[in-house]
N, C-alpha and C positions, 0 to 999 in steps of 0.2 A: 639401526639401532631401533627405531619405530617397531618393526617386525619382532626384535626380539624381546621387547619389552611387553610386547603383547601376548608373546608366547608365555612368557614367565608369568603375567597375569591370567591368562586363560586356564592353563596348567591346575592351577589353584582351585579356580572357579568350578571346573569340571571335577575335580575331585569331591570337592566340597557338596557339588550337585548329587554326585555318585552317594555320598555318607550320607543325604538327608533323603534320598530316595530309599536306602537301604534302611534308614530309621523309620520311615514311613509305612514301608513294609513289615518290618516288626511290630510295630503296633498294630497294624491291622491285624496280624496274626494273633497278637495277645486280646485284642478285642474279640475277635472270632472263639479264642480258646476260653477267655472269660464268659461270653455267653452261653458256650458250650457248657462249662462246669456249672454255671447257675441254672441253668435248665435240670441238668441232670441231679444237684442239689434240691431242686424245689420237686422233682417228680419222687425221690427218695424220703422226703420231708412229707409229702402228700401220701406214700403208701404207709409210712409211720404213723399217721395220723387216723387214716383209717383202720388200722388192724389195732391200733392201741385202743380205739373208741368200742371196737367189737370186744374186746376182752376186759372192757372197764365195767364196773357195778354202780359206779356213782361218777359224778363229774369232777370229784375232787381226786377219786384215785384216777381217772383219764388223765387230769393235770400232772400229777405227780410222777404217772409213769411215763409222759410224753416229753416233759421236762427233762427226766433223766436220760432220755434216747438223745434228746436233740444236745444234751451235754456233753454225753459219748460221741456223737458225729461231731462235735465241734472241736474235741479234742485231737480225731482223727484228722479234721481240716488243718487244725493248728500244724501238725506233723507233714501236712501236704504241701501247706506255706513256707516252711523251714526248709525242706529237703527235697521237693518236689521236683526240681531238674535233676538231682544226683539219683533220686528213688529213695524209698522209706523203708527203714532197716526195720526186719519183723520184729526184732528183739524190742524195739524202741516201741513198736506198736502196741504188743502186749504189754509193755510195761505200763504206758498211758491209760491202756483200758481197765487194767488190772486193779493199780494202786489204790484207786477210790475206793474200792471194794475188800480189798486184802486184809487180812488181820495184821496187828503191830508186829507180830513175830515172824521176820522174814524167811525163816527156814521153813514155814505151813507153804510157800510157794516156791517151785524150783521150774526154772524155765532154762532149756538147754537146746542147743542148734548152732548151726553155723551162719554166719552173716549173711544173709540172704536179703536182698533189696527188692521192692515190691514197684510196680508201675501205680499210677493213681488209682486205675478200677479197683484192681485188687486190694491196694491198701485201703479203700473206702468199704468194700464189703467184707473184708476180715477182720475191719476195725468195728464194723457193727457186729459182727457175729463174736467176736471178743466180748465186747459189751454186753449181749446177752447172756454169753454163758458165765460172764462174772455174776451178773444180776441174778442168775439163778443159782449160782454156787453162794451169793449172800443169803437168798430166801429160804433154800432147803438143801444146799449142798456144803461144799468143803469148808466154805467160811460161815457155816451158820452155827456149828458146833465146836466146840473149844478144841478138838484134836483132831479137825478136820485138816488133811492136806490136797493141794493141788500141783501136778506135774505136768507139765508142756512141754512136749519135745518135738522140734521139727527136724527134717533132714529133706536132703536131694535122693529122691528113689529113682528106680529105673524107669527107662523110657521118657526122662528128662519131666519128671513129674515131682512135685513139693508135697512130702507127708507131714501133717500135720496130726499129732496126737493131744487130745486134751483129757486129761485122766483125774477124776476128784477120789479121795479116799476120805469115804465118811463113817466113823464108828456109829452103829445104830442106824444104819442108813434105811431110809423110806422112800420107797420110789414116788418121783413127782409126780402130779396129775397129768392125766394124757391128754388133756385139752388143748388143742391145737392154737397156739397163741402167736404172738406176733414173733415172738423168740424162735419157735419152729418153722415160722416163714421164712425168716433170714437164714437159718441154718441151712435146712434142706434146698428152699426154692431160690433164694437169691446166691448163696454160696454154689450150690450146685448148678442153677440155670446160670447165673452172670457169669462165673469163672470155671464152666464146664466141668465141675467136679464131681467126685464120687463122694457122698457124704454117708456116714453109717455110724449109728449110735447104739451101746450096747449097756444094758445094766446088769451090772456086776454085784455081787452081794453088799459090798462095801462101798458102792459109788455108780456114779455114772461115767461112760466115755465116749468121747467123741471122735471121730477119725475122718480127716479131710484128705484127699488125694488129688491134688490139683496140677492141670498141666501148664 
């Protein structure tokens, strides 16, 4: 009987020890992941600050631009916290970044594409890109005039690539300034470099078009 009782006690203790060890391993993994994410965020914010400062003509302009970009990054981070383990939906990402800038008339913004889930890195980079494109649309693009329209389309292209088209239709369109600001750095350097994407921009008679082809 003593041996049987000892066995009945030791087995639950061993199981509890295994669960505790597994929980400790999970905590260590989460702490490493948190440290990695935090360092990545700080790197992104540092780059944002430097590029924003280069394009600002006054302290007030820098503060305003930098705050808007921080808010855009925060919106993407909120999505990551809510859905990071399952993946972040591309439609949700565009909605989150476009809505603060879009006109009241919802028909002026068209978003079409299948339900595609993004990993953390892709969502962060594309979220920043969508924020910059939305900012530009509000300044001198589709959202800057009463009849302007934005059409965003994405689909799975050949060779396992994601194809995204951002097309603005602007009556009386005037091409934006060619100065290389943070928006251009995000769209061409970060999206192109971090996601190994092909990035092209085309100036049409009635607005700008950005096309991204992402592995």
